[in-house]
Structure formats: structure tokens, C-alpha cells
N, C-alpha and C positions, 0 to 999 in steps of 0.2 A: 321555696320562695313564695311570698305572698301572692295570691291570685292564681298560682299554678295548680293544676289538678294532677298531682304526681301519684301514681299508683304503684304499690308494691305489696306483695304478700309475704308474710313471715314464713310461710311454707307453701310451695306450689306442687300439689300432687294431683296429676291428671289421671282420671279414671278411664282407661281403655276407650273404646268408641261406643260403649253401651249407653244409649240414650232412651232405651225402652223404659216404660213405667215399671219399676221394680217394687217388690213388696219387702218391707222392712223385716229384719230378723233380729232376734235377741243378741246373737253373736255380733251383728253389725252395730248395735246400740253401744256396745262396750269395746269395739275394736278400734284399730288405728287405720287412718287418721281419725281425729275426733269428728263424729258425724255432724256436729254443729259448725264445722269449719275451724280454722286456726284461731285460737283464743290466747292472746298474749297474757302473761301472768305478771302481776306487780308492776303495772305501768306507772312510771314516775317521771316528772320533769327534773332536770338538773337545776340546781339553785339559780343559775343565770338564765334558765328558760331556753337554752340553745339546743338541748338534747332531750330525747325521750328514751329512757332505758326500760328494759323489760327482761323477763326470763322466758326462754324458749326451749322446748324439748328437742332432743336430737331426732333426726329422721328415722333412725333405727330403734329408738327407744324414747318415746315421748315423755316418760317419767324422768329421764336423765336430763336435767336442765342446765343450760349455760346462760351467761350474762351477755346481753346484746344491747346495742344502742341504735337509734335513728337520729342522725344529725340533721336538724331542721334546715340549716343554712344551705347545705349542698344536696339535700334530699337523698342521702345514702344511709344504708343500714349495714352494720358489721358486727361480728362477734367480738366482744371485748375479752371474755375469759372462757376458755374451754375447760370445763370441770374435769374431764377425763385426763387432760394433759397434766393437771395438778395432782389428781388422786385417781389412778387407773382402776383401783379395786373398789368394790362395794364398801361403803362406809358402814361401820357397826355403831349404832347409837346406844348410849347408856340409858338407864331407866329414867333418869331425870329429864334427859333431852326428849325421849319418847313421849313422856307425859306433857312436857312443854309444847311440843308440836301438836299433840292431840288437843290441848286446850286452845291453841292458836289456829287450829284447822289448817296446819301446814301439810301439804301433800308433796309427793314427788321425792326426788333424790338429786344428788349433785348440789348445785347452788339453789337453795330453796328460799333464801331471803338475802337482802342487801340493803345498805344504807349509804346515802350520799353524805359526804362531808359537807358541812354548811358553807365552806368556801368554794365548793364546786370543783375542786381540783382532784378529788380522789373518791373512790367508792370502796367501802368496807364490806366484806362478806365472810361468813363462816363456811368451812368445808371440812367434813370429816372430823369435827371437833376442834379444829384450829382456826385461827383468824388470818385473813389475807387482805392486803390493801392494793387496789389497782389505781395507779397514778396516770392521769390522762396526759400529762406533759412529758412522760418518760418514753424512751425508745421501746420498741415493741418487745425486745428480749428482756428488758428490765422493768417492764410496767408493773408486774406483780411481785410484791414482796410478802414474805411470810412473817407474821408478827409473833406468833406463838407456836410452840412445838412441845406439847406436853401430853401425858396420858389422859389427863382430865379434859372434859369438855369446857370450852369457853363459850358462854352464851350471852344473849342480850347485849351484843357489842354495838358501840356507836362512836362516832368521832365527836369530840367536844365542839362547842359553838365557835371557838376561834380557830379550830383545826390543830391545836397543839397536842391534844391527848386522844388516845383511844381507850375507852373504858369498857369493862366487861365483868361478868360474874364467873368465878371459878370456885368450885367446892363451897358454895354458899357464902362466899366473901367477894367484896368488891376490889378490883384491881384497875390500874391505869398504866398505859405505856406512853412515855414521853417521846413523841415522834421526832423531836429535835435530837435528843441524846440516845434514843433507843432503849432507855432503861425502863424496866418494869418495877412498879411499886404497888405493894399490897396496902389497901386503905383500911380494911377491917380484918380482924383476926379471930373473932369469937364465933364465926359461922361454923355450923356443923350440928349434927343430930337435929334438935328441934329449933335451932336458931338459923334464920336465913337473912342475910344482909343484901339489900338491893334487889331482892327478888319479889315478884308479885306472888301473893299467896293463891292457893287453889280458887277460893271464892272470887278474888279479883279477876283472875284470868277467865274462869268459866262463866261467871255471871255478871261481872261489872264492866267488862270490856276494858280492863286495865291490865296491860300485858307486861308492864315493867315495874321496877321498884326503885328506880333512881332517875334524877333529873339534873342536868347541867344548868348552871346559871348562864345567861348570855355572855358574860365576860370571862367565863371559866374560873372565876375566883372560888365559887362554891360548887359542891356536889351535894344535892339533897338526896336522901336515901331512906328507905324503910328498914327497920329492924323488926323482924317478925318472930315471935315466940309461939311455936305450935304446941307447946306442952299442954295447954288446957283442952285441946281438941281431942275428942275420943279416938283412941287407937283401935281401928277396925281391921278385920282381916278380909282381904279380897282374894277370891279363888279364881285363878286364871288357868285355862286349859289351852295348850298349844298342840301342834301336830304330834309331837312325840315327847311332851313333857307336861308336868303339872306344877304349878307354883302357887304357894300361899304368900301373898304380899301383905305385910302390915303397913298401913298408911293412916295418916291423920285425916279423918273424913268428918266434916262439920254437919252432922245430921241436924235436921230442923229441930228447934227447941233446945239444942245442946250448946255447949260452949264454942265460941269462935276463937281465933288466934288473938294474942295480945300484940298490938302494933304500936311502934314508935316511929316518929318522923324526925330525922336529924339532918343537920347541915354540917358539912365538913369543909373547912377552909383549906384549900390545896397547899398553899404556901406554908402555913404554920402547923397544919394538922389539927387545929382546934375543932372540937366537936361540940355542937349545941343541939339540944333536943327541943323541938317546938312544943308549945303548950297545946295539946289536943283537947283540953277540957277535963272536967272532973270525972266524967263518965268514960271509962275505958272500953265499955261494950258498944263500940261504934264501928262504922265502916269508913275507911279512908278511900274515898271514891276517885278523886283526881288531885294532881299536884301540878302547879305551874310556877313560873317566875314572871315578875314584871320585866319589861324590856330593859330597865336600868339596873337590874340585878339587886335592887335594894329591898325587895319584898318577896317572900315566899308565900304563894297563895295555894290554899288547899280546900277541898270540899269534904265536909264531914257529914256523913249520913247517919241518922239514928238507927238503932237496931230494928225498930218497927218500920223504918223507911217512910215515915210520915213527915219527916223533917230533914231538910238539907240546908246546911250552913256553908256559905262561902266565907272563908277565914283568911286573914292576912297576918303573917308572922314576920318578925324581925329576925333575920338569919344570924345576927350577932349575939342576941340574948334569948331567942326563942319565944319572946312574949308575943301573944297573938290576940286578935280581936275579931269580932264578927262584922263582916261587911254587909251582908244581906242574908235573909232567911226565906226559904220556900217551905210552905206547909201544905198538907193535904189530910183529909179525913180518911183517905183510902191508901194511896201510896204515891211516891214521887218517882218519876222516871228519870234516870241519869242521862246525860248528854255530853257531847264533846264540843259544845258551841260557845265556849269561853275563849275570846280572843282580845288581847290588849292592843290599844292604839299606840303607835310609836310617836306620832306627831302631837298627840294630846295626852301628855303624861298623866297616869292615874285613871284614865278612862278605858272602858272595855265594853265589849258586846256580850250579852248574856241571853240565854234562852229560858223560857218559862212556859208552863202549861196552866198558869193561873186562870186564864180565860176559858179553859176547856180545850184549847188547841195550843200546840207549841208555837211560840212566836219569839221574835228577837227584840231585845231592849238594849238601850245604851245607858250605862251607869258610870259613876266614878267610885273611887275606892272609899269615899265617905259614905257609900250606900245610897247616894242620891240618884234617882232615875232622871236621866236627861232627855230621853226620847223613847217612844215606842215605835219601832221601825216597821214592823209588820203587824197585821191584824186581820181578822175574818174567821169564818167557819171552815178553816182548812189548816193543814199542818205544814210548818217548816220542817225539813228533815235535817240538813247539815249546812252550817255556815262554812263556806268554802274558801273565801279570800276577801281581803279588804283593800280597796284602792283609796288611800287617804288623800292623795293628790286630787282626785276627782270627787271625793266625798261620797263614795258609794261602796256597797258591799255586794257580794254574790253568794247565793245560797241555792240549794235545790229543794223542791217541795211539790205541793199538790194544790196550788192556787187555782188551777184550771179544772182539774178532775182528780179524784183519788185513784183513778185507773191509770193515770199517766204521771210520770215524774219529769219535771222540767227544770231548767236552769233559769234563775231570775236575778235581776239587778234591782237594788233598792237604795235610796239615799240614806245616809247616816242620820239625817235629821228626821226621817220618818214623815215628812210633810209633802211628799210627792208620790204619785202612783208607782207601782212596780212596773218593771219592764221585763217581759218574757224574752229571754235570749234564744233558747232553743225553740224550734218551730215544728219539727216533724212529729206527728202524733205517735206516741209510744213512750218508751222508758229510756231516759238519758242518765247514764252513770258518768259523773263528771270528776275529772282531776284537773285542778288549776295550778298555774304557777304561783309562787309566793307573791309576786308583784301584781297578780291579776291581769297579766298582759296577754294570756292565751289559755286555752283549755283543751283537754282531751275529752272527747265524747264517745263513750261506749254505748251505742244505741241499738235497741232491738224493738220489735213489735210482735204481735201475734203471728205475723206472716213473714218476718224478716229476722234471721239469726243475727247475733251480735256483730256489728261492724264498728270499726274504730277510726275516728278522724280527728284531725287537729284543726282548731278554730281560733280566730281572733275573738275578742270579747264582745264584738258587735254581732256575733253569730256567724260571720262569714267563714266558710270552710276553706282552710288553707291547703290541706292535702289529706289524702287518705293515709292512714297507718295500716289498717287492715280493711280493705273494702269488702271482702268476703262475698263477692257477687255470686248469684245462683247460676253459674255457668258450668261448663263441663269440667272445670277444675275443682268444683266444690263437691265434697263427699256426699252431700245430701242430694245432689243433682239427679241421680237415677231414681229417686223416690219422690220427686217434687210433684209429679202428676197425681199421686195419691194423697197429697197433703190436703187437709181440710182446716179451715179457720174456725176456731171456737166462737160460738155466739155468746154474748154477754147480756145478761138481763138482771132484773131486780125483783125481790120479794119483800114482804113486810114482816118484821119480827113482831112478837106479841106485845112489845112496848111501843110499836109504831116506827122503830128505826128501820132504815133501808139496809137490806142484805143483798150483796152482789153475788151472782153466780155465773159460771161459764158452763157451756154445754157443747160438746163435740159429737157430731153425728157420724155414723160409719161411712166409709168410703162408698159403698154400694147402697146407700140409703134408699129405702123404698117406704114411703109413708103408709103403705097398706100393711106392712109387716110390724111385728112387735119384737123389740130387741132387748137383750140383757143390758144392764147398766153397771159400770164400776164407778163408785164415788171415791174421789181422792180427797183426803182430809189432812190438814195439819191442825188448824183450829186453835192453836195456842197463842199466847202473847208474843209480840215482836215479829209476827210473820203476816204476810199477805200473799195469797195464792191466786186471786182473781185480779188481773190487770192486763194492760196492753203491753205485755212483755213476752219475749220468746220463752224465757223461764227454763229452769234446769230440768223439768220433767216434760218439756214440750214434745220432744221426739218420742219418748216412751208413750205418751198419750196418743201420738199419731200411730204408733204400733198397735195400741189397744183398739183404736177405731178401725184399723185395717183387719183386725181379728174379729170384727163384727160387734164390737161393744159401743154403746153410748158412754161417753166419759163426762162426768159431772163433778164440779167443785163449787164450794160455797164458803165465803168468809163469814163465819159466825161472829157474834159479839165476843169481845175479848181479844180480837186480832188487831193488827197494827194499822196506823196511818189514818185513823178515823176520829181521833180525839178521845177525851176521857169518858164522855158519856157512853161511847161505844165500848171502851175497854173495861170500865169499872164494874159492870154487872156481874162479872165472874168472882168478885171479891168474896172470900170466905166460903165459896161453894163451887169450886172448880168442877167442871163437866156438866153441871145442871143446865145452865143457860146455853152452853155450847151445843149440847145434845138436842135441846128444844129447837134451836135454829137449824141444825142439820136435819132434824125430823121434818121441819117445815119444808126444807128442800126436797126430801123424799116424797112428801105429800104432793108437791108440785110435779115431780117426775111421774107419779102414779096417775096424775090427771092428763098426761100426754098420751094420745092415742097410739103412738109408736113405741111406748115403753111397756114391757111386760112387768107388772107390779110384783110378781112373785120371783123375779130373777134380778134382784138388785144386790150388788156386793159393795164392800167398802175396804179401803186400805190406807195405811199411813205409817209413818216412822217417827220414833221418839214421842213427842207430844201427840203426833198423829197416830202412833201405835196405841197410846192411851185412849185417844178419842175413838179409835176403832173398837176397842174393847167396851168402852162405856156406851157408845151408840148401839152396839149389838145387845148390850145387857139392859140399858134403860129404855130402849125402843126396840124390843125383841121382834116385833112384827114388821119392822121396816126393812131388815136386811136378811138375805138368805145365806150370805157367806161374808167372811172378813179375814183379812191378813193384817196382823199386828206386828210391827217391827220394833224391837228394842223399847218396849213400853214401860213407862212408870206404872206401877200397880198400887203402891202404897206411898203416899206423900211423906209419911213419917220417915221413910228411908232415903229421902232426897235432901239436898243441901239447904242451909239456912237462908241464904240471901234470896234465892229464887222462891222457895216454898213459902217463907214467911211473908214475902211481899204480897202474895196473892191469897194466902190462907191463914195468916197469923200463925200462932203456935198451937200444937195439939192441946195443950193445957188451957188455952184461952178459947179454942174453937173446936171442942171435941165432936160436936154434931157435924160440923163441916168436914172434918177429917174422915168421919165414918161415911158420910154421903159421897165423898170424893175417892173413896177406897174401892178399887175394882173388886176386891175380895168380898165386899158387902153385897155384890150384885150377881155373883156367878150363877146362882140358881135360876136366874131369869133368862139365861142364854138359850136361844132356840136354833140359830143357824149354825152352819159349819164354820169352824175357827181354826186358823193356822197362825202359830206364834213363832217368830224368828228372833234370835238374839245372838250377838257375838259373845263368845265365852271369855273374852279378855276386856269387856266393856268396863271402863273406869269412870264413865259418866253416869249412865243409867245401869247400875250394877246388875249382874246376872241374877242376883237375889230376887229382883222384882219379878222375873219370869218364873223362877223355881218356886217361889211362894205361891204363885197363881197355879202352877202345875199341881202342887200338892193339894191345894184347896179344891181344885176341880176333880182330882183323883179321889179324894175323900168323899166327894158328893157324887161320884160316878158319872160325871159329865164328860162326854166324849170331846176330844179336841186333837189337833195335830200340831207337831212342833218340829223345828229344825234349829240346832245349835251349831255355830261355826267356830271351831278352834282358831285361836290366834287373832280373831277379829275384834276390834274395839267398837266404839259407837258408830263410826262412819266406815263402812266397808270400802276398801280402796283397791283390792286385788281384782282386776278385770275378770279373771276366770271365776272367782267366787261370786262376783256380781251376776255373771251369766247363770251360774247354778241357782242362785237365789231367785232370779227373775223367772227362769224356767220352772222352778218349783211353784212359784206363785201362780204362774199362768196355768199349769196343770191343775192346780187346786181350783182356780176360778172356772176353768173350762168344765171341770167335773161337776161343780155345783151350779153353774149358771147357764151353760150352753144347752143342756137338755131341758125342754119346756116342762114346767111342773104340772102334774096332773091334779 
């Protein structure tokens, strides 16, 4: 109830009476319960704003997830669906579903995703390949109904806007179930082989943050969907090694500079079955970035991005005849970043909110479908992140962003007219992850700082906290409690890049720090676009870095140019020359470290994963005197082997930028390596293919350059098995201790 401070934990696991200052171990980093405390998964408001739902792991197996709710009115939480009661045995995923989950970064088992029906009366979820519907108004024994029972997997399921239908994809075709009659209907029939209906293509899921290929109109009259033909895409072989088997997988992989899929956008009228294809333009070598409907269901709106990603058109199409027109166009001489910040106003037909980086920073604008700008809502030398909700009755919208500091993310309110100052809603210094109700009547705040693990609370839109959802206090019930006395808070400072821009760094000193001693350093890097590692946030690597400082290491991280949330002037210097500017900035950080009296300049190591693995290799090879050792995980080594949308955005094509591709190729620099190198890769990685590492292995072997490696069978790009992660981390620590712990002579 409003004003009450009601506490409850999603899991209460009290740790014995040991309150002594304990030293972290690698086993504890990956053990149960989560060292960071209980973290609810997929927090969502019900459409009426009266409930908060989430996924929670079982006490005996945190990966086995069930569906839970917190009822705001009576301050109670309860399990809605027990996944084991429905499917007692371990589910067996097919290859399509495995790939989809990898693209969407879905972890765990049991119930791993769910969708509220727009009317708020039911929740739809997949389990073991079939679909189930939980009805809130049904008796306990009859609340869950099974909608499908087939050998094939039903994926990307959702309830239509009026609540009449459940739609899904099966065997690359679209289906609906009429919830009134219970009858199933197949909407497309030509799916199969290289044809996919209603499914997001690889590029859309992996690089464009578009995880679906179909969209209901608000009145359920139409279903817009994509028809993707993968036949133009090169058929590549991927070699996957598992514990006791070897598989050669043929898949369509869109290598940079090569052909992409052919894509169509259609509308299907449910009552008549009439199908109309939208006019996407004369050039079919484009990306379909986003698809939406206007609130009156009269207009299908889509975003068309050029192949070189320097142009983004917002298009409006008539669903009855497919005729389309351009509403507005964004252009750049470098690239256009996609966003999810298009929202239509219901009380002002034809008007919408749009985000643009035309000023150098992402800001919000108000437009109409005639392409006329009505207001600029936000402005300044800072970035808006996400448009969260619109309260049309009050004439305001809510967004999160960095108006106060790039190191902190806050919730803000702004008038739709853009003629009044912003109001900062969140106040505590740190990082606020926000989920709002559709009506903008309340919000969930997942907050953390450098010294506070994530805690989750419910708030009114004036910022008042109504209740804790997960308070996560650092008391004896918290898993991190025994280690708190050895916890140290990273220092944050700034350096200057060679073009005068500000670089933020964090520095964590060892637990037993003695300014008279000299310590080894481990530099953590990601360094790539779309990420920020230096901020006032607990962060996913926070506890591991605490482990490193307890092992006697200084831990350092720096956000180089090219990383996120700083505007285009900070992002764009990497264009057509990936690694060059980034390594110069990281080297600037190392030079600063070497100027510190407590740093041993001969014992500096570096590590990173994915783009961070690439950065580790390039930093050691382009700045060979800076690092004594490095651990590179799942690295890209040759951008010609990566996909079109990501690589061409930053590098153009190899035909148009041959010098840039040579400069950014790790294999061009191997002879410069001086320090010790360990390379780690999953043998079933379908994002950064294992070929990247094996090509590097061969090149270094031919040039007789020593290195170490570890390949993990069955592991994809993100390692999920706790035992494997313990092994990987122990391996890395033995390597760093061997190279960095003994003082150099």
C-alpha cells in the first residue's frame, strides 16, 4: 500500500553465524546462492499496474525458473506456475530454439520467458517446446491450460492486442489459436528450408535488437509479418565440438561484404485471409530495422535502414494496398544508431515521439505523420537512453539517461512541449534500471552503485518509494556478507585522449594496500561500441574484481573512444579503423598507471571477452611494451569473418576499405607480440566462430610465436555452466599469477 515500507526477499538464505572477514574464492563466485544476492529475472508490470511478475529460480536449482508475482495491493508474493509440476523432466531443445536463445541471451531452464496478455487477464509462456496459458481469474487447479502439444517447438508466442488470439511460429510458419473456439489456424504455408515467415533473421536478432518477425495491429484485424528468403546468404560450414561428438553444421552466415537475406513485409487480414506486401522501395538490399502500428490500426509504420547504415527512413504504409511513403529521414556521414524510442500518442492522432542523434547526442523530438517537427523535447551535451512511458493526461513523458553525469543513469520527466526544464525523478547517486507501467503511474527501480549490489523497489512517479521488492540488505542473510570487510570501492578519475576528449577510468587498489609497495595490475577491457564499463554501478564483474584485489592485484578499466553513452564525437573516431583509436586510449591508461608509485610497470596484464578479447590481442600487439601478459576470450581476429550489419557499420566493406581491414586484422600484427598470451574459446560458438581463434593459432604457429590456449567443448559465446566458468577462471588466474606475481628482473 502507498507509504508503507514492506520488505520481502525473493529468497532468504541465511549463512551460518560466520561474520568473520572471509576471502573470496573462485568457487564462491559461481556458486549458489548468487554472490550478488537475489536478482529477479524479467520484472514486468501487469497491464493494469496491480502486479509485478518475475521469474525466480528454485532453492535447489537456481537455473530452474518458475513464474512468480508480487501483488501490490496486499503486499504478497506467490508462485503462479511451478515449471516442474508441468514438465518434470529436463527439456530437450531443438537447434532452432538453441540458436534463438543464444541470440536473445536467454539463460536458465524451465520457464525462461513469458508475455502478459494486453487485457491483463492471462500470462502466456512456453515450456519444453509447447505453449501454456495461465489465467488469473481461474481456480487454482484450472489456472494453467496447455495450448499446443506437438513434436515441433512453438516459439515467439504472444497474445494479440484484444486478447482473442495466441500467435506463434512453428516450423518457420505463422499460426494462431482462437482462444474463444480453441481452434488452431495456419496463416502461412511456404515456410521451410530458406524461407522463414514471421521470424527475425540472424542479423536482426544478433545486431539490430529486433527479436521478432511479426506484429499485431491494435484492433487484431491485421497481422504484419516478415517473409525472409535466406537463399542469397552464403552457406557456410560451422564446426562444433561437444563432449563426445563432433558436428558439422551448415548455416547461412552473412559475412561482411556478402549478400544478406531478401526480406518482404506483409500484412494479413485475419478475417478474409487477404495478404498485401508493403512497398519497401526500389532497393531490396536494405535492413528492416523496426515495425510498428499506429494506435488506430490504420497505418503500418516501419524503419528502413540503408545497407551502409548512413540513412534511416521512417516509412508509413497502407495495410490495405501496401502503398508506402517516407515520413522522415535521418542521415549521417558515418553511421546511424538504431533505437526503440518511437512511441505514438493516443490522444493526438498521427503524432509520435522520435529519437535522433542529429545534434551529436540522442534526444527526443515530437513529430506528426506528415513529417513535421512539433517540438524538441530534450537537448544538451548528454544522451537520452530509453523513452519509457508517456502520460498524455499530464502532458509529460519519462525517459532514462545521463543528463546529470555519464557515470550515472537516472529517471527523468519532461513536458511533451519541450518548453520546460527536466525533472529528475530518481535521486540516489548510482545506476537506475527502470521499468514503468504503460500508464506511467508507477515504476520499478533496479538500483545499484559501486558499493551497493542491485536492489529493487516500487515507486510512484514522484519518486516516492512505495515498497521494497528486493531490498537486498548487506546483513547476515546476504551471500556477500562474509566478504564485506574486504570490499574496496573503485576510484574513478579522468584522463585526456589525444584529441582532447575526456576518458573515464576506474582503479581498484588491493585490500592490504601499502603505498610503499609496488603491485601488479590487471586491466579489464571491453572497448567496443555499445558498452560502458566505467560508471557508478555494481556491474556484472564487480565481485570478480573484488576477488582480484584480494589476490593482490590493482584492477584498472578505461572507457576508450568508441564506447557508449558519450555521443557521436566520442563514438565515431573508430570508423573504418577499428582498434587503432581504442588501443591508443588504452595505452594512455597504461602510461598513467606506470606513473603511479605503487604500480610495477613491468607487471601489467590485460583481459577481455568478445570485443574485449579482440582488444586484448590488439593492445598486446600494437602496444607490445605496455603489457606483460593477456587473456583473450572468444576474440574476433579477422573482421572479414564477422557479419554484415555489425562490421559494415564500423568498417564499411573490405572492397571499399582494404587498408582499414588490414589494420584491424589481428593476424597483421602477430609478429609484434612480446608478452605471454592465453586464448580461450568455446568450440560451439556461433557468434564469434571458432575459426577466428584457429586462424590466429595457425598464423602464430607458422611464425613460431609462443602462446597458450584452452578450447571448451559444447560452449557457445557466453559460457553458462558454473563448473566450466570455475575452470576457466582458475586457468586465467594461474596464468596471470605465473606472469605477473613474480617481480621482473
